[in-house]
C-alpha positions in Angstrom: 29.9 58.0 11.8 32.8 59.8 13.2 36.4 58.8 12.4 36.7 57.2 15.9 33.6 55.0 15.3 34.9 54.0 11.8 38.3 53.0 13.4 36.5 51.0 16.2 34.2 49.3 13.7 37.3 48.3 11.6 39.0 47.0 14.8 36.0 44.8 15.6 35.9 43.4 12.1 39.6 42.5 12.2 39.1 40.9 15.6 36.2 38.9 14.4 38.0 37.6 11.3 41.3 36.7 13.2 39.4 35.2 16.1 37.2 33.0 13.8 40.2 31.8 11.8 42.5 31.1 14.8 39.9 29.3 16.9 38.8 27.2 13.9 42.4 26.2 13.4 42.6 25.1 17.1 39.4 23.1 16.7 40.8 21.4 13.5 44.0 20.4 15.3 41.9 19.0 18.2 39.8 16.9 15.8 42.7 15.8 13.7 45.3 14.8 16.4 44.5 11.8 18.6 47.4 12.8 20.8 45.9 16.2 21.6 42.5 14.6 22.3 44.1 12.1 24.8 45.7 14.9 26.9 43.6 16.2 29.8 44.4 19.9 29.0 42.8 19.4 25.6 39.4 19.3 27.3 40.1 22.8 28.8 41.4 24.1 25.5 38.4 22.7 23.7 36.0 24.4 26.2 37.9 27.7 25.8 37.8 27.4 22.0 34.1 26.7 22.2 33.5 29.9 24.2 35.7 31.9 21.9 33.9 30.8 18.8 30.5 31.4 20.2 31.6 34.8 21.4 32.9 35.6 17.9 29.7 34.6 16.0 27.2 35.9 18.5 28.5 39.0 20.5 31.0 40.6 18.2 28.6 41.0 15.2 26.0 42.7 17.4 28.6 45.0 18.9 29.7 45.9 15.4 26.1 46.7 14.5 25.7 48.7 17.7 28.8 50.8 16.8 27.5 51.4 13.3 23.8 52.2 14.1 24.3 53.6 17.6 21.3 51.7 18.8 20.1 48.3 19.8 20.6 45.8 17.0 17.6 43.5 16.7 14.7 43.0 19.1 14.8 42.8 22.9 14.6 39.0 22.9 17.7 38.7 20.7 19.6 41.3 22.8 18.6 39.4 26.0 19.9 36.1 24.6 23.2 37.7 23.4 23.6 39.5 26.8 23.1 36.2 28.6 25.7 34.6 26.4 28.2 37.4 26.9 28.1 37.1 30.7 28.2 33.3 30.5 31.0 33.0 27.9 33.2 35.6 29.5 33.0 33.9 32.9 33.5 30.5 31.4 36.6 31.7 29.5 38.2 33.1 32.6 37.5 30.0 34.6 38.9 27.8 31.8 42.1 29.8 31.9 42.3 29.2 35.6 41.7 25.5 35.1 44.5 25.4 32.6 46.8 27.1 35.1 45.8 24.5 37.8 46.6 21.7 35.3 50.1 23.2 34.6 50.7 23.6 38.3 50.0 20.0 39.1 52.0 18.8 36.1 55.1 20.8 37.1 55.0 20.8 40.9 53.6 17.2 41.3 54.9 15.4 38.1 55.0 11.9 39.6 51.3 12.1 40.8 50.0 14.1 37.9 48.2 11.3 36.1 46.5 10.3 39.4 45.5 13.8 40.3 44.4 15.1 36.9 42.4 12.4 35.1 39.6 12.9 32.5 37.1 12.5 35.3 38.7 15.2 37.3 38.9 17.5 34.3 35.2 16.8 33.6 34.3 17.7 37.2 36.3 21.0 36.9 34.5 21.8 33.6 31.1 21.0 35.3 31.9 23.5 38.0 33.0 26.2 35.5 29.7 25.8 33.6 27.6 25.8 36.8 29.5 28.9 38.1 29.3 30.7 34.7 25.6 30.1 34.1 24.4 31.1 37.6 25.2 34.8 37.2 23.4 35.4 33.8 20.4 33.4 35.1 20.1 35.8 38.1 20.7 38.8 35.9 18.1 37.7 33.3 15.5 36.9 36.0 15.9 40.4 37.4 15.8 42.0 33.9 19.4 43.2 34.3 20.4 42.3 30.7 20.0 44.8 27.8 21.7 47.1 25.3 24.3 49.3 26.9 25.2 52.4 24.8 28.5 52.9 26.6 29.8 49.6 25.2 27.5 49.3 22.2 26.8 45.8 23.3 24.1 43.6 24.8 25.4 43.0 28.3 24.6 43.5 32.0 22.6 46.6 32.3 20.2 48.0 34.8 17.6 50.5 33.6 15.6 50.8 36.8 17.0 53.4 39.4 15.2 51.6 42.3 17.4 48.5 41.7 20.7 50.4 41.7 21.9 49.1 45.1 21.1 45.5 44.3 22.7 45.8 40.9 25.9 47.3 42.4 26.2 44.4 44.8 25.5 41.9 42.1 28.1 43.5 39.7 30.8 43.6 42.5 30.2 39.9 43.4 30.1 38.9 39.8 33.5 40.4 38.9 35.0 39.3 42.2 34.1 35.6 41.6 35.0 35.7 37.9 37.8 38.1 37.1 39.4 38.5 40.5 39.1 34.8 41.4 40.6 33.7 38.1 43.4 36.2 38.4 44.3 35.0 41.9 44.4 31.4 40.7 46.5 32.3 37.7 49.0 34.2 39.8 49.3 31.6 42.5 49.7 28.6 40.1 52.0 30.1 37.5 54.3 31.7 40.1 54.6 28.3 41.7 55.4 26.9 38.2 58.0 29.6 37.7 59.6 28.9 41.0 60.0 25.2 40.1 61.2 26.1 36.6 63.9 28.4 37.9 65.0 25.8 40.4 65.5 23.3 37.6 67.3 25.9 35.5 69.8 26.5 38.3 70.5 22.8 38.6 71.1 22.5 34.8 73.2 25.7 34.9 75.4 24.1 37.6 75.9 20.9 35.6 76.6 22.9 32.5 79.2 25.1 34.2 80.9 22.1 35.7 81.1 20.4 32.3 82.5 23.6 30.7 85.2 23.7 33.4 86.2 20.1 32.8 86.3 20.5 29.0 89.3 22.8 28.9 89.9 22.1 25.2 86.4 23.1 24.2 86.1 25.7 21.4 85.2 29.2 22.5 82.2 29.4 20.1 80.8 26.2 21.7 81.2 27.6 25.1 79.5 30.8 24.1 76.6 28.9 22.6 76.1 26.9 25.8 76.1 30.2 27.9 73.5 31.7 25.4 71.3 28.6 25.8 71.6 29.0 29.5 70.3 32.6 29.3 67.5 31.6 26.9 66.4 28.8 29.2 66.1 31.1 32.2 64.1 33.6 30.2 61.8 31.1 28.5 59.6 30.2 31.5 59.4 33.8 32.6 58.2 34.9 29.1 55.6 32.2 28.9 54.1 32.9 32.4 54.3 36.7 31.8 52.3 36.1 28.6 49.6 34.0 30.4 49.1 36.5 33.2 49.8 39.6 31.2 47.3 39.0 28.4 44.7 38.2 31.0 45.2 41.4 32.8 45.7 43.6 29.7 42.5 42.3 28.0 40.1 42.0 30.9 41.2 44.5 33.5 40.3 47.7 31.6 36.8 46.4 30.9 36.2 45.2 34.5 37.5 48.4 36.0 35.3 50.4 33.6 32.3 48.4 34.6 33.0 49.0 38.3 33.8 52.7 37.9 30.6 53.1 35.8 28.6 52.1 39.0 29.7 55.4 40.5 27.5 58.3 39.4 30.4 60.8 40.1 32.8 59.6 37.3 31.7 60.2 33.6 33.1 57.6 31.2 33.6 58.5 27.5 31.6 56.3 25.1 34.7 55.7 23.0 36.6 54.4 25.9 33.7 52.1 26.8 33.9 50.5 23.3 37.7 50.4 23.4 37.6 48.5 26.7 35.1 46.1 25.2 37.4 45.6 22.2 40.2 44.8 24.6 38.1 42.2 26.2 37.3 40.8 22.7 41.0 40.7 21.9 41.4 37.9 24.5 39.3 35.8 22.1 42.0 36.4 19.5 45.0 35.9 21.7 43.9 32.7 23.4 44.4 30.4 20.4 48.0 31.6 20.0 48.9 31.8 23.7 47.5 28.4 24.7 47.6 26.3 21.5 48.8 27.4 18.1 52.3 28.5 19.2 53.0 25.2 21.0 55.1 22.7 19.2 52.4 19.9 19.2 49.8 22.2 17.6 52.3 23.6 15.0 53.3 20.0 14.1 49.6 19.0 13.8 48.8 22.0 11.6 51.8 21.2 9.4 50.6 17.6 9.0 47.1 18.9 8.0 48.6 21.2 5.4 50.9 18.5 4.1 48.0 16.1 3.8 45.9 18.7 2.0 48.7 19.5 -0.4 49.5 15.9 -1.0 45.9 15.1 -1.8 45.7 18.0 -4.2 49.0 17.0 -5.7 47.7 13.4 -6.3 44.4 14.7 -7.8 46.4 17.1 -10.0 48.7 14.3 -11.2 45.7 12.1 -11.8 44.0 14.8 -13.9 47.2 15.4 -15.8 47.7 11.7 -16.7 44.0 11.4 -17.7 44.3 14.4 -19.9 47.5 13.1 -21.4 45.9 9.7 -22.1 42.9 11.4 -23.7 45.2 13.5 -26.0 47.1 10.4 -27.1 43.8 8.5 -27.9 42.6 11.5 -29.9 45.9 11.5 -31.9 45.6 7.8 -32.6 42.1 8.3 -33.9 
């Protein structure tokens, strides 16, 4: 193995470990907190976490083996199953992010009618569509034998080995990425920009009220006035940072891989194998970032995880105290004897 391949293999190992730990934490929070389970977005996050975990335990290990051995890991049947899962899970993840953005859009833009427009039944219908949409493309690819080990990405993924099917495969790949990556990106941009517009409008209203209050309170201490102005600035930046994170991570992680897949269809451009694996690692990094972007950095999930830790520590503390008292009683009884 060259130094590049060693580095890429190390990156995949780190991504696997972090992704597994982070997504398991999200799943634990979901199972522990009844409040999270009651919320409609929790269904979308659960579906996204399920896709991320399955991607972590099925696709990443085979990509790691492909980098190390530079050949197809396992038999054709295993590779076909993993390639099927890769296409299905990637599409399902993208559509789940789009569903979360639609949920936020309805909650912010139509707050009074949110509970009537986004119920569990509506969320279940959206998830049913994402699964039907996601599974249709790998079924078509598998039926046409367009799934296999691709040396450029060291992965079991969409791959056409027959030159006579090139035109059909090009059309299929273009439609697939248009209805998965591009569609999800358009939905993300539309919904989150609408959310940002509403957030800025509310920030302006709060800023006007704050400034009027500061003008009326002539005896206010300068440090208090400065803190109010700083809070104004942070409030304006908060929504922009969050929405930039949602859209930015989606583009940064998926766009290089999708563009590489499309450029690869052209026989004119030669793509370096190292870049192919790097673009695949960037796509895998979305599995790592999703738990933090959508769950673990939110206040409710942080509070839930702290409650879980406190419960574990309290239980261990009680057990330790019980063992200590039992040992102390045993020592006393031995002395009395």
